[in-house]
MIMI-612322 format. One line per 8 residues: number of its first residue (from 1); for each residue x, y, z of N, C-alpha, C. Coordinates in nm, 2 decimals. Layout:
<rs>
NUM) X:Y:Z:X:Y:Z:X:Y:Z  ...
</rs>
This chain:
<rs>
1) 5.03:-0.05:3.26:4.94:0.02:3.16:4.81:-0.03:3.15  4.73:0.08:3.15:4.57:0.03:3.18:4.52:0.01:3.02  4.45:-0.08:3.00:4.40:-0.11:2.87:4.24:-0.11:2.89  4.18:-0.04:2.79:4.04:-0.04:2.80:3.97:-0.11:2.68  3.89:-0.20:2.70:3.83:-0.28:2.59:3.70:-0.21:2.54  3.69:-0.19:2.43:3.58:-0.12:2.37:3.49:-0.21:2.30  3.36:-0.24:2.35:3.27:-0.34:2.28:3.21:-0.25:2.16  3.22:-0.33:2.05:3.13:-0.28:1.94:3.00:-0.27:1.96
9) 2.93:-0.16:1.92:2.80:-0.13:1.94:2.73:-0.21:1.83  2.64:-0.28:1.88:2.55:-0.37:1.79:2.43:-0.29:1.74  2.41:-0.30:1.62:2.30:-0.21:1.55:2.21:-0.33:1.49  2.07:-0.29:1.52:1.97:-0.37:1.48:1.97:-0.38:1.31  1.99:-0.48:1.26:1.99:-0.48:1.11:1.86:-0.45:1.03  1.88:-0.35:0.97:1.75:-0.31:0.89:1.71:-0.41:0.79  1.58:-0.43:0.76:1.54:-0.53:0.66:1.56:-0.47:0.53  1.60:-0.57:0.43:1.63:-0.52:0.30:1.52:-0.45:0.23
17) 1.54:-0.34:0.16:1.44:-0.26:0.07:1.39:-0.36:-0.04  1.28:-0.33:-0.09:1.25:-0.38:-0.20:1.33:-0.37:-0.32  1.36:-0.49:-0.40:1.47:-0.47:-0.51:1.41:-0.37:-0.61  1.50:-0.29:-0.67:1.47:-0.19:-0.78:1.57:-0.21:-0.89  1.52:-0.19:-1.02:1.61:-0.23:-1.13:1.70:-0.12:-1.16  1.66:0.00:-1.10:1.76:0.12:-1.11:1.89:0.10:-1.04  2.02:0.12:-1.09:2.13:0.10:-1.01:2.13:0.19:-0.89  2.08:0.31:-0.88:2.07:0.39:-0.77:1.97:0.37:-0.68
25) 1.90:0.26:-0.69:1.79:0.22:-0.60:1.66:0.27:-0.63  1.57:0.30:-0.54:1.42:0.33:-0.55:1.41:0.47:-0.58  1.46:0.51:-0.71:1.45:0.65:-0.72:1.37:0.69:-0.86  1.35:0.60:-0.94:1.29:0.63:-1.07:1.16:0.56:-1.10  1.12:0.57:-1.22:1.00:0.51:-1.26:1.02:0.36:-1.28  0.92:0.28:-1.26:0.91:0.14:-1.29:1.03:0.07:-1.21  1.07:0.12:-1.09:1.17:0.06:-1.02:1.15:-0.09:-0.98  1.03:-0.11:-0.93:0.99:-0.25:-0.91:0.87:-0.28:-1.01
33) 0.88:-0.40:-1.07:0.78:-0.42:-1.17:0.72:-0.56:-1.16  0.58:-0.56:-1.18:0.53:-0.68:-1.19:0.51:-0.77:-1.06  0.50:-0.91:-1.10:0.50:-1.01:-0.99:0.62:-1.00:-0.90  0.74:-0.99:-0.98:0.87:-0.99:-0.90:0.89:-0.87:-0.80  0.86:-0.77:-0.84:0.83:-0.64:-0.75:0.74:-0.67:-0.64  0.63:-0.75:-0.67:0.54:-0.77:-0.56:0.59:-0.86:-0.46  0.66:-0.97:-0.50:0.72:-1.06:-0.42:0.84:-0.99:-0.34  0.92:-0.90:-0.40:1.01:-0.82:-0.33:0.95:-0.74:-0.21
41) 0.84:-0.68:-0.24:0.79:-0.59:-0.15:0.73:-0.68:-0.03  0.68:-0.80:-0.06:0.65:-0.89:0.03:0.76:-0.93:0.12  0.88:-0.94:0.06:0.99:-0.99:0.13:1.03:-0.89:0.22  1.02:-0.77:0.19:1.06:-0.63:0.27:0.96:-0.62:0.39  0.83:-0.66:0.35:0.73:-0.64:0.45:0.74:-0.75:0.57  0.78:-0.87:0.53:0.79:-0.97:0.64:0.91:-0.94:0.72  1.03:-0.88:0.66:1.14:-0.84:0.74:1.11:-0.72:0.83  1.02:-0.63:0.78:0.99:-0.50:0.85:0.92:-0.54:0.98
49) 0.85:-0.65:0.98:0.77:-0.68:1.10:0.85:-0.69:1.21  0.97:-0.73:1.20:1.06:-0.77:1.32:1.11:-0.63:1.38  1.08:-0.53:1.33:1.12:-0.40:1.39:1.05:-0.38:1.52  1.11:-0.30:1.61:1.03:-0.27:1.73:0.93:-0.18:1.69  0.81:-0.20:1.75:0.68:-0.12:1.73:0.69:0.01:1.81  0.70:0.11:1.74:0.70:0.25:1.81:0.58:0.33:1.75  0.57:0.45:1.80:0.46:0.54:1.76:0.48:0.58:1.61  0.60:0.58:1.56:0.61:0.63:1.42:0.56:0.52:1.34
57) 0.59:0.40:1.35:0.55:0.29:1.25:0.43:0.20:1.29  0.34:0.26:1.39:0.23:0.20:1.45:0.12:0.15:1.34  0.08:0.26:1.25:0.00:0.24:1.16:0.04:0.15:1.05  0.17:0.15:1.02:0.23:0.04:0.92:0.22:-0.09:0.98  0.24:-0.10:1.10:0.24:-0.24:1.17:0.07:-0.27:1.15  -0.01:-0.19:1.18:-0.16:-0.23:1.17:-0.18:-0.27:1.04  -0.13:-0.20:0.94:-0.15:-0.24:0.80:-0.09:-0.38:0.76  0.04:-0.41:0.80:0.09:-0.52:0.78:0.02:-0.64:0.85
65) -0.02:-0.62:0.96:-0.09:-0.74:1.04:-0.23:-0.76:0.96  -0.29:-0.66:0.90:-0.41:-0.67:0.82:-0.38:-0.75:0.69  -0.29:-0.72:0.62:-0.26:-0.80:0.50:-0.22:-0.94:0.52  -0.14:-0.96:0.64:-0.08:-1.08:0.67:-0.19:-1.17:0.76  -0.30:-1.13:0.77:-0.40:-1.22:0.83:-0.37:-1.25:0.95  -0.32:-1.16:1.05:-0.28:-1.19:1.18:-0.43:-1.21:1.26  -0.52:-1.12:1.24:-0.64:-1.13:1.29:-0.74:-1.17:1.18  -0.78:-1.30:1.17:-0.85:-1.35:1.05:-0.98:-1.28:1.06
73) -1.05:-1.26:1.16:-1.18:-1.20:1.16:-1.18:-1.06:1.10  -1.09:-0.98:1.15:-1.08:-0.84:1.11:-1.03:-0.83:0.95  -0.93:-0.91:0.92:-0.90:-0.91:0.79:-1.00:-0.95:0.70  -1.07:-1.06:0.74:-1.18:-1.11:0.65:-1.30:-1.02:0.63  -1.33:-0.92:0.74:-1.43:-0.83:0.73:-1.38:-0.72:0.62  -1.26:-0.67:0.64:-1.21:-0.58:0.55:-1.20:-0.62:0.41  -1.14:-0.75:0.38:-1.13:-0.80:0.25:-1.26:-0.82:0.19  -1.36:-0.88:0.26:-1.50:-0.91:0.21:-1.58:-0.79:0.16
81) -1.56:-0.68:0.26:-1.62:-0.55:0.24:-1.58:-0.47:0.11  -1.44:-0.47:0.12:-1.37:-0.41:0.00:-1.40:-0.47:-0.14  -1.40:-0.60:-0.14:-1.42:-0.67:-0.25:-1.57:-0.67:-0.32  -1.66:-0.66:-0.20:-1.81:-0.66:-0.24:-1.82:-0.50:-0.30  -1.76:-0.40:-0.26:-1.77:-0.27:-0.30:-1.71:-0.25:-0.42  -1.58:-0.32:-0.47:-1.54:-0.32:-0.59:-1.62:-0.38:-0.70  -1.67:-0.51:-0.66:-1.75:-0.57:-0.74:-1.88:-0.49:-0.79  -1.94:-0.43:-0.68:-2.05:-0.34:-0.71:-2.03:-0.23:-0.79
89) -1.91:-0.16:-0.78:-1.86:-0.06:-0.87:-1.85:-0.12:-1.01  -1.79:-0.24:-1.01:-1.79:-0.29:-1.16:-1.93:-0.34:-1.24  -2.01:-0.35:-1.15:-2.16:-0.38:-1.22:-2.25:-0.26:-1.22  -2.23:-0.15:-1.12:-2.32:-0.04:-1.13:-2.24:0.09:-1.13  -2.30:0.22:-1.14:-2.24:0.33:-1.13:-2.20:0.37:-1.00  -2.10:0.46:-0.98:-2.07:0.52:-0.86:-2.18:0.57:-0.79  -2.27:0.65:-0.85:-2.38:0.71:-0.78:-2.46:0.61:-0.73  -2.49:0.51:-0.81:-2.59:0.39:-0.76:-2.53:0.33:-0.64
97) -2.39:0.29:-0.64:-2.35:0.21:-0.54:-2.34:0.32:-0.41  -2.31:0.44:-0.42:-2.30:0.52:-0.31:-2.44:0.54:-0.24  -2.55:0.55:-0.32:-2.69:0.57:-0.29:-2.74:0.44:-0.21  -2.71:0.32:-0.28:-2.75:0.21:-0.21:-2.68:0.18:-0.08  -2.55:0.22:-0.05:-2.48:0.21:0.06:-2.53:0.30:0.16  -2.59:0.43:0.13:-2.65:0.51:0.22:-2.79:0.47:0.26  -2.87:0.40:0.17:-3.01:0.37:0.20:-2.98:0.24:0.29  -2.89:0.17:0.28:-2.89:0.04:0.36:-2.84:0.08:0.50
105) -2.74:0.18:0.52:-2.71:0.22:0.65:-2.82:0.30:0.71  -2.89:0.37:0.65:-3.02:0.45:0.71:-3.12:0.33:0.74  -3.14:0.24:0.66:-3.25:0.14:0.70:-3.21:0.07:0.82  -3.09:0.04:0.85:-3.05:-0.02:0.97:-3.06:0.07:1.09  -3.01:0.20:1.07:-3.00:0.29:1.19:-3.15:0.33:1.23  -3.23:0.35:1.12:-3.37:0.40:1.15:-3.45:0.28:1.21  -3.43:0.16:1.15:-3.50:0.04:1.21:-3.47:0.03:1.36  -3.33:0.04:1.38:-3.28:0.00:1.53:-3.35:0.13:1.61
113) -3.35:0.23:1.57:-3.40:0.36:1.65:-3.56:0.34:1.66  -3.63:0.30:1.57:-3.77:0.28:1.59:-3.79:0.14:1.69  -3.73:0.04:1.67:-3.73:-0.08:1.76:-3.70:-0.03:1.89  -3.60:0.04:1.93:-3.57:0.08:2.06:-3.68:0.17:2.13  -3.73:0.26:2.05:-3.84:0.34:2.08:-3.97:0.26:2.13  -3.99:0.16:2.05:-4.11:0.07:2.09:-4.08:0.00:2.21  -3.97:-0.05:2.21:-3.93:-0.13:2.34:-3.94:-0.05:2.46  -3.89:0.08:2.46:-3.91:0.17:2.56:-4.04:0.22:2.61
121) -4.13:0.23:2.49:-4.28:0.26:2.51:-4.35:0.15:2.59  -4.33:0.02:2.55:-4.38:-0.08:2.58:-4.34:-0.11:2.74  -4.22:-0.09:2.78:-4.15:-0.14:2.91:-4.16:-0.01:2.99  -4.20:0.10:2.94:-4.20:0.23:3.00:-4.07:0.29:3.07  -3.97:0.25:2.98:-3.84:0.28:3.04:-3.80:0.41:2.98  -3.69:0.47:3.05:-3.63:0.59:2.99:-3.48:0.57:2.97  -3.45:0.48:2.87:-3.31:0.47:2.84:-3.25:0.57:2.76  -3.33:0.65:2.70:-3.30:0.76:2.60:-3.27:0.71:2.47
129) -3.18:0.80:2.39:-3.15:0.77:2.25:-3.05:0.66:2.25  -3.10:0.57:2.16:-3.00:0.43:2.16:-2.85:0.48:2.12  -2.85:0.57:2.02:-2.72:0.61:1.98:-2.63:0.74:2.05  -2.70:0.76:2.17:-2.65:0.88:2.24:-2.49:0.88:2.28  -2.45:0.76:2.30:-2.29:0.75:2.32:-2.22:0.79:2.22  -2.26:0.75:2.09:-2.19:0.80:1.97:-2.22:0.94:1.93  -2.33:0.98:1.97:-2.35:1.13:1.93:-2.29:1.23:2.02  -2.26:1.19:2.14:-2.16:1.26:2.22:-2.03:1.26:2.19
137) -1.99:1.17:2.09:-1.83:1.16:2.08:-1.80:1.28:2.01  -1.66:1.33:2.03:-1.61:1.45:1.97:-1.54:1.41:1.86  -1.59:1.43:1.73:-1.55:1.39:1.60:-1.49:1.52:1.52  -1.49:1.63:1.60:-1.43:1.74:1.51:-1.27:1.73:1.51  -1.24:1.79:1.40:-1.08:1.78:1.35:-1.02:1.91:1.39  -0.93:1.91:1.49:-0.85:2.02:1.53:-0.76:2.08:1.42  -0.73:2.20:1.44:-0.65:2.27:1.34:-0.50:2.22:1.33  -0.45:2.18:1.47:-0.31:2.11:1.46:-0.32:1.98:1.39
145) -0.42:1.90:1.41:-0.44:1.78:1.34:-0.44:1.80:1.18  -0.53:1.89:1.15:-0.54:1.92:1.01:-0.40:1.97:0.94  -0.33:2.06:1.01:-0.19:2.10:0.97:-0.10:1.98:0.96  -0.10:1.88:1.04:-0.02:1.78:1.05:-0.05:1.69:0.92  -0.16:1.66:0.90:-0.20:1.59:0.77:-0.17:1.66:0.65  -0.20:1.79:0.63:-0.14:1.88:0.52:0.01:1.88:0.49  0.07:1.88:0.62:0.22:1.88:0.60:0.26:1.75:0.56  0.21:1.66:0.60:0.26:1.50:0.56:0.22:1.50:0.40
153) 0.09:1.55:0.36:0.03:1.54:0.23:0.14:1.63:0.14  0.19:1.73:0.19:0.27:1.81:0.10:0.41:1.76:0.08  0.46:1.68:0.16:0.58:1.63:0.14:0.56:1.52:0.03  0.46:1.44:0.03:0.43:1.34:-0.08:0.41:1.42:-0.21  0.34:1.53:-0.21:0.30:1.61:-0.34:0.43:1.66:-0.39  0.51:1.72:-0.30:0.64:1.78:-0.36:0.73:1.68:-0.43  0.73:1.55:-0.36:0.81:1.45:-0.40:0.78:1.39:-0.54  0.62:1.40:-0.55:0.57:1.35:-0.69:0.60:1.45:-0.79
161) 0.58:1.58:-0.76:0.60:1.68:-0.86:0.75:1.68:-0.91  0.85:1.66:-0.80:0.99:1.64:-0.85:1.02:1.53:-0.94  0.96:1.42:-0.90:0.98:1.29:-0.98:0.91:1.31:-1.13  0.79:1.36:-1.13:0.73:1.40:-1.27:0.82:1.49:-1.34  0.88:1.58:-1.28:0.96:1.69:-1.36:1.09:1.61:-1.41  1.15:1.54:-1.34:1.29:1.47:-1.37:1.25:1.37:-1.47  1.13:1.29:-1.48:1.10:1.20:-1.58:1.07:1.27:-1.71  0.98:1.35:-1.71:0.95:1.41:-1.85:1.05:1.52:-1.89
169) 1.13:1.55:-1.82:1.25:1.66:-1.87:1.37:1.57:-1.89  1.34:1.44:-1.89:1.47:1.34:-1.91:1.59:1.39:-1.83  1.59:1.40:-1.71:1.71:1.41:-1.61:1.80:1.27:-1.63  1.73:1.16:-1.62:1.79:1.03:-1.64:1.71:0.97:-1.77  1.80:0.93:-1.86:1.75:0.88:-1.99:1.68:0.74:-1.96  1.74:0.66:-1.87:1.70:0.52:-1.84:1.58:0.53:-1.77  1.56:0.62:-1.67:1.43:0.63:-1.60:1.32:0.66:-1.69  1.35:0.76:-1.79:1.24:0.82:-1.88:1.20:0.72:-1.97
177) 1.30:0.63:-2.02:1.27:0.51:-2.10:1.19:0.40:-2.04  1.22:0.38:-1.90:1.14:0.29:-1.83:1.00:0.34:-1.82  0.99:0.47:-1.80:0.85:0.51:-1.80:0.78:0.49:-1.93  0.84:0.52:-2.05:0.78:0.50:-2.16:0.75:0.35:-2.20  0.83:0.26:-2.16:0.81:0.12:-2.18:0.67:0.06:-2.08  0.67:0.13:-1.97:0.56:0.09:-1.89:0.43:0.15:-1.94  0.45:0.26:-1.97:0.30:0.33:-2.03:0.26:0.26:-2.16  0.37:0.22:-2.24:0.33:0.15:-2.37:0.26:0.00:-2.33
185) 0.32:-0.06:-2.23:0.25:-0.18:-2.18:0.12:-0.16:-2.13  0.10:-0.04:-2.06:-0.03:-0.02:-2.00:-0.13:0.00:-2.09  -0.10:0.05:-2.21:-0.19:0.07:-2.32:-0.27:-0.07:-2.36  -0.18:-0.19:-2.35:-0.24:-0.31:-2.38:-0.33:-0.36:-2.26  -0.27:-0.33:-2.15:-0.35:-0.37:-2.02:-0.48:-0.30:-2.02  -0.48:-0.16:-2.06:-0.61:-0.10:-2.06:-0.70:-0.14:-2.18  -0.66:-0.21:-2.27:-0.74:-0.25:-2.39:-0.82:-0.39:-2.33  -0.76:-0.45:-2.23:-0.80:-0.58:-2.18:-0.89:-0.54:-2.05
193) -0.84:-0.48:-1.95:-0.90:-0.44:-1.83:-0.93:-0.31:-1.82  -1.04:-0.29:-1.73:-1.08:-0.15:-1.69:-1.01:-0.12:-1.55  -1.02:0.01:-1.51:-0.96:0.04:-1.38:-1.02:-0.04:-1.26  -1.16:-0.07:-1.26:-1.20:-0.14:-1.15:-1.15:-0.29:-1.14  -1.14:-0.35:-1.27:-1.08:-0.49:-1.26:-0.95:-0.48:-1.21  -0.87:-0.40:-1.26:-0.72:-0.39:-1.21:-0.73:-0.37:-1.03  -0.83:-0.30:-0.98:-0.84:-0.27:-0.85:-0.88:-0.41:-0.77  -0.96:-0.47:-0.84:-1.00:-0.60:-0.78:-0.88:-0.71:-0.78
201) -0.80:-0.71:-0.89:-0.70:-0.80:-0.91:-0.58:-0.76:-0.79  -0.56:-0.63:-0.79:-0.47:-0.56:-0.70:-0.50:-0.61:-0.55  -0.64:-0.59:-0.52:-0.67:-0.64:-0.38:-0.65:-0.80:-0.36  -0.68:-0.87:-0.45:-0.65:-1.01:-0.43:-0.51:-1.04:-0.42  -0.43:-0.96:-0.50:-0.29:-1.00:-0.48:-0.24:-0.95:-0.34  -0.28:-0.83:-0.29:-0.24:-0.77:-0.17:-0.27:-0.86:-0.06  -0.39:-0.92:-0.06:-0.43:-1.02:0.04:-0.39:-1.17:0.02  -0.31:-1.19:-0.08:-0.29:-1.35:-0.11:-0.13:-1.36:-0.11
209) -0.06:-1.27:-0.19:0.08:-1.28:-0.22:0.16:-1.28:-0.08  0.14:-1.18:0.00:0.22:-1.17:0.13:0.22:-1.31:0.21  0.10:-1.34:0.22:0.07:-1.49:0.30:0.14:-1.60:0.23  0.14:-1.60:0.10:0.20:-1.71:0.03:0.35:-1.70:0.04  0.40:-1.57:0.03:0.56:-1.55:0.04:0.59:-1.59:0.19  0.53:-1.54:0.28:0.56:-1.59:0.43:0.58:-1.73:0.45  0.48:-1.81:0.39:0.48:-1.96:0.39:0.58:-2.03:0.32  0.61:-1.98:0.19:0.72:-2.04:0.10:0.83:-1.95:0.08
217) 0.88:-1.88:0.18:0.98:-1.79:0.17:1.10:-1.82:0.12  1.17:-1.94:0.14:1.30:-1.99:0.10:1.29:-2.02:-0.05  1.18:-2.09:-0.10:1.17:-2.12:-0.24:1.15:-2.00:-0.32  1.07:-1.90:-0.28:1.05:-1.79:-0.35:1.17:-1.71:-0.37  1.24:-1.68:-0.26:1.36:-1.61:-0.26:1.46:-1.68:-0.35  1.47:-1.79:-0.37:1.57:-1.85:-0.47:1.53:-1.80:-0.62  1.40:-1.83:-0.64:1.37:-1.80:-0.78:1.37:-1.66:-0.81  1.32:-1.57:-0.71:1.33:-1.42:-0.73:1.49:-1.37:-0.75
225) 1.57:-1.44:-0.66:1.71:-1.40:-0.70:1.75:-1.43:-0.83  1.72:-1.54:-0.88:1.76:-1.58:-1.02:1.71:-1.48:-1.12  1.58:-1.44:-1.11:1.51:-1.35:-1.19:1.56:-1.22:-1.18  1.59:-1.17:-1.06:1.66:-1.05:-1.03:1.81:-1.03:-1.10  1.89:-1.14:-1.09:2.02:-1.13:-1.16:2.00:-1.12:-1.31  1.90:-1.19:-1.37:1.88:-1.20:-1.51:1.83:-1.05:-1.55  1.74:-1.00:-1.48:1.69:-0.85:-1.51:1.80:-0.76:-1.51  1.89:-0.78:-1.40:2.00:-0.68:-1.39:2.11:-0.68:-1.49
233) 2.13:-0.81:-1.53:2.23:-0.83:-1.65:2.17:-0.76:-1.78  2.03:-0.79:-1.81:1.98:-0.73:-1.92:1.99:-0.57:-1.92  1.95:-0.51:-1.79:1.96:-0.36:-1.78:2.09:-0.31:-1.80  2.18:-0.38:-1.75:2.34:-0.33:-1.78:2.37:-0.34:-1.91  2.33:-0.44:-1.99:2.37:-0.45:-2.14:2.29:-0.34:-2.20  2.16:-0.31:-2.17:2.08:-0.21:-2.24:2.16:-0.06:-2.19  2.21:-0.05:-2.07:2.27:0.09:-2.05:2.40:0.11:-2.11  2.47:-0.02:-2.15:2.60:-0.01:-2.19:2.58:0.03:-2.35
241) 2.46:0.01:-2.40:2.45:0.04:-2.55:2.38:0.17:-2.58  2.34:0.23:-2.46:2.27:0.37:-2.47:2.39:0.46:-2.47  2.40:0.56:-2.57:2.51:0.67:-2.56:2.50:0.75:-2.44  2.61:0.78:-2.38:2.61:0.87:-2.27:2.57:0.82:-2.15  2.49:0.72:-2.14:2.46:0.67:-2.00:2.56:0.62:-1.90  2.63:0.52:-1.96:2.75:0.46:-1.87:2.85:0.57:-1.83  2.88:0.68:-1.90:2.95:0.79:-1.88:2.90:0.87:-1.77  2.77:0.90:-1.77:2.71:0.98:-1.66:2.71:0.90:-1.54
249) 2.68:0.77:-1.54:2.69:0.68:-1.42:2.83:0.68:-1.34  2.92:0.67:-1.42:3.05:0.67:-1.37:3.11:0.81:-1.30  3.06:0.91:-1.35:3.08:1.04:-1.30:3.00:1.06:-1.16
</rs>
């Protein structure tokens, strides 16, 4: 009798998705909230870095390398530039900031153009336009690329419309209540901070918390797990007291 041994096919373990308070996962409003959700997102991002880099997730890999400070110079330039831009928007109007940025850029390019022209006149050289290499670049957007971007955008737009519909028409009572609570809390946040201030805080968190989590992963996972269990127990108790919710979940 011939026996054949079949080896189990090993599958690469997928990194754990960010924790969501909703029992069905990442499907409703307020799934991940506050600092807990941010640490959970950082945990998922750290695990996601171990996946093989293919064409599909190349852009995501570059973004993760940026926020994890893999290239300190590149991340420093992006972080400082965006922070200065946000601080400028906090102090001046959008029109003023855009105007100053365009004037600064024009000052650099015009000065460099005049400088190169003077050098060429003095040295009697014919190097041509200093920006000729950039002027010859093909920056036109093809129709295929445009349609690809539009198709990708339509997927997100349709998902957002479906989410808004199910939240405001109360398809799931718990999700709609979560949205109401979050919006109620945001009224207090809006009374203290404006939009630009929140963007500045968000940038500081994006460029700091993932690095801190990567360094103190074990300790943070311990406390996040405790907080997650407490929150899940509270959500379960609330769902048990809301009429019709538990019956719907069991079905």
